[in-house]
C-alpha positions in Angstrom: 3.8 -0.3 -3.9 4.4 -3.7 -5.7 7.7 -4.9 -4.8 10.3 -7.4 -6.8 8.3 -10.6 -5.7 5.1 -8.9 -6.8 6.6 -7.9 -10.1 8.2 -11.4 -10.9 5.0 -13.1 -10.0 3.5 -11.0 -12.7 6.2 -11.7 -15.2 6.2 -15.3 -14.6 2.5 -15.4 -15.3 2.3 -13.0 -18.1 5.1 -14.8 -20.2 3.2 -18.1 -20.2 0.2 -16.2 -21.8 1.7 -13.7 -24.0 5.0 -14.9 -25.4 5.0 -15.4 -29.0 1.6 -14.0 -29.6 0.8 -11.0 -31.7 -1.0 -7.8 -30.7 -3.9 -7.6 -33.3 -5.5 -4.4 -31.8 -5.2 -1.8 -29.3 -7.9 0.1 -27.3 -7.0 3.1 -25.0 -9.8 3.8 -22.6 -8.0 6.3 -20.6 -4.9 8.2 -22.3 -3.7 9.1 -18.8 -2.6 5.5 -18.7 -0.2 6.5 -21.7 1.4 9.8 -20.3 4.7 8.3 -20.2 4.4 7.6 -24.1 5.4 11.2 -25.4 4.0 10.5 -28.9 0.4 10.1 -27.6 -2.5 7.2 -28.1 -2.2 6.9 -31.8 1.4 6.4 -32.0 1.3 3.9 -29.2 -1.5 1.7 -30.9 0.2 2.1 -34.3 3.1 1.0 -33.1 1.8 -2.1 -31.1 -0.6 -3.5 -33.6 0.9 -6.4 -35.6 3.9 -6.7 -33.3 5.0 -9.8 -31.6 5.9 -10.4 -27.9 9.1 -12.1 -27.6 9.4 -12.3 -24.2 8.4 -10.8 -20.7 11.7 -9.2 -19.0 12.2 -7.9 -15.6 15.0 -6.1 -13.6 14.2 -4.9 -10.4 10.8 -3.8 -10.4 10.8 -2.9 -14.1 8.9 -5.0 -16.4 8.9 -5.0 -20.4 8.0 -7.1 -23.4 10.5 -7.0 -26.2 8.8 -6.7 -29.6 9.2 -8.0 -33.2 7.9 -6.3 -36.3 6.8 -9.8 -37.8 3.6 -11.4 -36.5 3.3 -14.8 -35.1 3.4 -18.0 -37.3 0.1 -19.0 -38.7 -1.7 -21.4 -36.5 -2.3 -20.8 -32.6 0.5 -18.5 -31.8 2.0 -20.4 -29.1 5.7 -19.5 -28.8 8.2 -21.6 -31.0 11.3 -23.1 -29.1 13.5 -21.1 -31.3 12.1 -17.9 -30.1 15.5 -16.8 -29.0 17.0 -17.1 -32.6 14.7 -14.1 -33.8 16.5 -10.8 -34.9 17.3 -8.7 -31.9 14.7 -6.6 -31.0 14.9 -2.7 -30.8 11.9 -1.6 -28.8 9.9 -3.0 -26.1 6.5 -2.5 -24.4 7.1 -1.0 -20.7 4.6 -1.7 -17.9 4.9 0.3 -14.8 2.6 -0.9 -12.2 2.5 2.1 -9.9 0.6 1.7 -6.8 -2.2 -0.1 -8.3 -1.6 -1.1 -12.0 -2.8 -4.8 -12.8 -2.0 -6.9 -15.9 -4.9 -9.3 -16.2 -5.6 -11.8 -18.9 -9.2 -12.1 -19.7 -11.5 -13.6 -22.3 -13.5 -11.2 -24.4 -16.8 -12.0 -22.8 -15.5 -11.1 -19.4 -17.3 -7.8 -18.5 -14.6 -4.8 -18.5 -13.4 -4.0 -15.1 -14.3 -0.6 -13.4 -10.6 0.9 -13.6 -9.8 -0.7 -17.2 -7.3 1.6 -19.0 -6.0 -0.1 -21.8 -7.0 -3.4 -23.7 -4.6 -5.4 -26.0 -6.4 -8.1 -28.1 -4.0 -10.8 -28.8 -3.7 -13.5 -31.6 -5.8 -16.9 -31.0 -3.8 -19.5 -28.9 -5.6 -22.8 -27.7 -6.9 -22.4 -24.2 -5.5 -19.1 -23.7 -7.4 -15.8 -23.1 -7.7 -13.5 -25.9 -7.0 -10.2 -24.1 -4.3 -8.5 -21.8 -5.9 -5.7 -20.0 -4.0 -2.8 -18.0 -6.3 -1.8 -14.9 -5.2 1.0 -12.7 -7.5 2.5 -10.0 -5.0 5.3 -8.9 -3.6 6.0 -12.5 0.0 6.2 -11.0 1.1 3.2 -13.5 1.0 3.2 -17.4 2.2 1.7 -20.3 4.7 2.9 -23.0 7.0 2.0 -25.6 10.8 2.0 -25.0 13.9 1.8 -26.8 16.0 -1.5 -26.0 19.9 -0.8 -25.6 23.0 -2.9 -25.0 23.7 -3.8 -21.2 26.9 -2.2 -19.9 28.1 -5.6 -18.5 27.3 -7.6 -21.6 24.9 -9.7 -19.6 21.2 -10.3 -20.0 19.0 -7.5 -19.3 17.2 -9.2 -16.6 15.2 -12.4 -15.7 13.5 -13.9 -18.7 12.7 -17.0 -20.8 15.2 -16.2 -23.7 17.7 -13.9 -22.0 19.3 -11.0 -24.5 22.2 -8.5 -23.7 19.4 -5.6 -24.1 17.8 -3.5 -21.6 14.8 -1.1 -21.3 16.5 2.4 -21.6 14.5 3.7 -18.8 16.0 0.6 -16.5 19.5 1.0 -17.6 20.6 3.2 -14.7 19.5 0.5 -11.8 21.4 -2.2 -10.5 21.0 -6.2 -10.8 18.9 -7.6 -8.3 19.6 -10.2 -5.8 17.7 -12.8 -7.7 19.7 -12.1 -10.7 22.2 -14.7 -11.9 24.5 -12.0 -13.0 24.4 -10.1 -9.6 27.9 -9.7 -8.5 28.5 -9.7 -4.6 31.9 -8.4 -4.9 30.8 -5.2 -6.8 27.9 -4.7 -4.4 30.1 -4.9 -1.5 32.8 -2.9 -3.0 30.4 -0.1 -3.6 28.3 -0.7 -0.4 31.5 0.2 1.6 31.9 3.3 -0.4 28.4 4.7 0.4 28.9 5.6 4.0 25.4 5.6 4.9 22.9 3.4 6.8 22.4 -0.2 5.8 18.8 0.1 5.1 19.1 3.2 2.9 22.0 1.4 0.9 19.5 -1.5 0.4 16.8 0.8 -1.0 19.3 2.4 -3.1 18.3 1.1 -6.8 21.7 2.0 -8.2 23.5 -0.1 -5.6 20.9 -3.1 -5.7 17.6 -3.1 -7.4 14.3 -4.6 -6.1 14.5 -4.2 -2.5 11.6 -2.1 -1.2 10.7 -1.1 2.2 8.8 -4.5 3.2 11.7 -6.7 2.2 14.4 -4.5 3.6 12.9 -5.0 7.0 12.4 -8.6 6.7 15.7 -9.2 5.5 17.4 -7.0 8.2 15.4 -9.0 10.7 16.5 -12.3 9.3 20.1 -11.1 9.3 19.9 -9.5 12.7 21.1 -6.3 11.7 19.8 -2.9 12.5 18.6 -0.6 9.7 21.3 2.4 10.7 24.4 -0.1 10.6 27.0 2.0 9.0 27.9 0.5 5.7 31.4 2.0 5.5 32.5 -0.3 8.2 30.3 -3.3 7.8 32.0 -6.7 7.5 31.9 -8.6 4.5 30.2 -11.6 6.4 27.3 -9.2 7.6 26.8 -8.0 3.9 26.6 -11.4 2.6 24.3 -12.5 5.5 21.7 -9.6 4.8 21.9 -10.2 0.9 21.5 -14.0 1.6 18.4 -13.0 3.8 17.2 -10.7 1.2 17.1 -13.6 -1.4 15.6 -16.1 0.9 12.7 -13.6 1.9 12.1 -12.9 -1.7 12.3 -16.6 -2.7 9.6 -17.2 0.0 7.5 -14.5 -1.3 7.6 -15.6 -4.7 6.5 -19.1 -3.6 3.6 -17.7 -2.0 2.7 -15.1 -4.7 4.1 -12.1 -3.1 3.0 -9.6 -0.6 -0.3 -7.9 -0.6 -1.1 -4.9 1.9 -3.2 -3.3 -0.8 -6.3 -5.1 -2.1 -5.8 -3.7 -5.4 -2.5 -6.0 -6.2 -3.3 -9.1 -8.0 -1.0 -11.0 -10.1 -1.6 -11.6 -13.9 -4.5 -14.2 -13.2 -6.2 -11.9 -10.6 -5.3 -13.8 -7.3 -3.9 -11.9 -4.4 -0.7 -12.8 -2.9 -0.6 -14.1 0.7 3.1 -13.8 1.8 1.9 -11.1 4.3 0.6 -13.5 6.6 4.0 -14.9 7.4 5.9 -11.4 7.9 8.4 -11.3 10.8 9.1 -7.6 11.1 7.0 -5.3 8.9 3.7 -4.1 10.4 4.4 -6.0 13.7 4.7 -3.0 16.1 4.0 -4.0 19.6 3.9 -7.8 19.0 6.5 -10.3 20.0 9.8 -11.1 18.2 9.3 -14.4 16.9 13.0 -15.5 17.3 13.2 -13.9 20.8 10.1 -15.9 21.8 11.4 -19.2 20.4 14.5 -18.6 22.5 12.6 -17.8 25.6 13.0 -14.1 25.6 10.5 -11.3 25.5 10.9 -8.6 23.1 8.3 -6.3 21.4 9.3 -5.1 17.9 9.4 -1.3 17.8 8.5 1.2 14.7 10.7 3.9 14.0 10.3 6.8 11.3 12.6 6.1 8.5 12.7 8.3 5.1 9.0 9.4 5.7 8.2 5.8 6.0 8.4 3.3 8.8 11.0 0.6 9.7 10.5 -2.3 12.1 13.0 -3.8 14.3 13.6 -6.0 17.5 15.4 -4.1 20.0 17.1 -7.2 21.5 18.2 -9.2 18.3 18.7 -6.1 16.2 20.4 -3.7 18.7 21.0 0.0 17.7 24.6 0.8 16.6 26.5 3.4 18.8 27.7 5.2 15.5 24.6 4.6 13.5 23.9 6.5 10.2 20.3 7.6 10.2 
């Protein structure tokens, strides 16, 4: 499952190709990828054709493209500097990547991918591919149109090139993520202490902090030297700050490397796989030496434990089990 850095890699790549361009036609090759669009393929295509993509926005692992009714100005469709001055959009194209969804920019002459589900043709732009393709082998992801609503705190809906205080309705329930400039540590810590649960469970709670999945939770906890079962209701402010800073650092490193990629199906918008998995410190390293302990001259092998029908990886030396842990 793509995590926050993977989706942010897609957002950054996608916005450079589609922002300011008009969707000239829509081809639905597999309606199963539109199952979240209740009104069906014809309504989906009818509402998209002629719409202009204003931006690409991400909150947590949610990704959407605000749309304007007016097409791009005549010319090559490259976004203008005053794109933020457009009337506030009311709808957006939502992309749910699921387990294997890919958003690929391709030239018309490139053969169709085996699992191509939806093709969006875009207005011409110099040196830019003419098609945005949604490819999905496992069909857990999909595309749909959504309503944009005001954010509850008046801040931007998410990370974007021209942030607006609007959020996709389906993403309104989730908290801001650690990479969001509007993320409030004070709010996070207050709500964290009220949870009375284990630390990793809290980090995976999208209503508390979004975008941290299983891989990055393990990496952040290893970096912060905290066990996943540490009780949140007794967690010191300094420890909470340390694990949030660790999460930011781990995800920033992943962004620089293109995201993790344990699944060969994950690629970014240009079709290039991520490489961050080569430098993971905890996740997937059961039975291998803890790098931090080895550097300090200690011998400690990482352990794998069952957690919420998944796995957690910890060092028994520098991430000791709490006596009164919450599992």
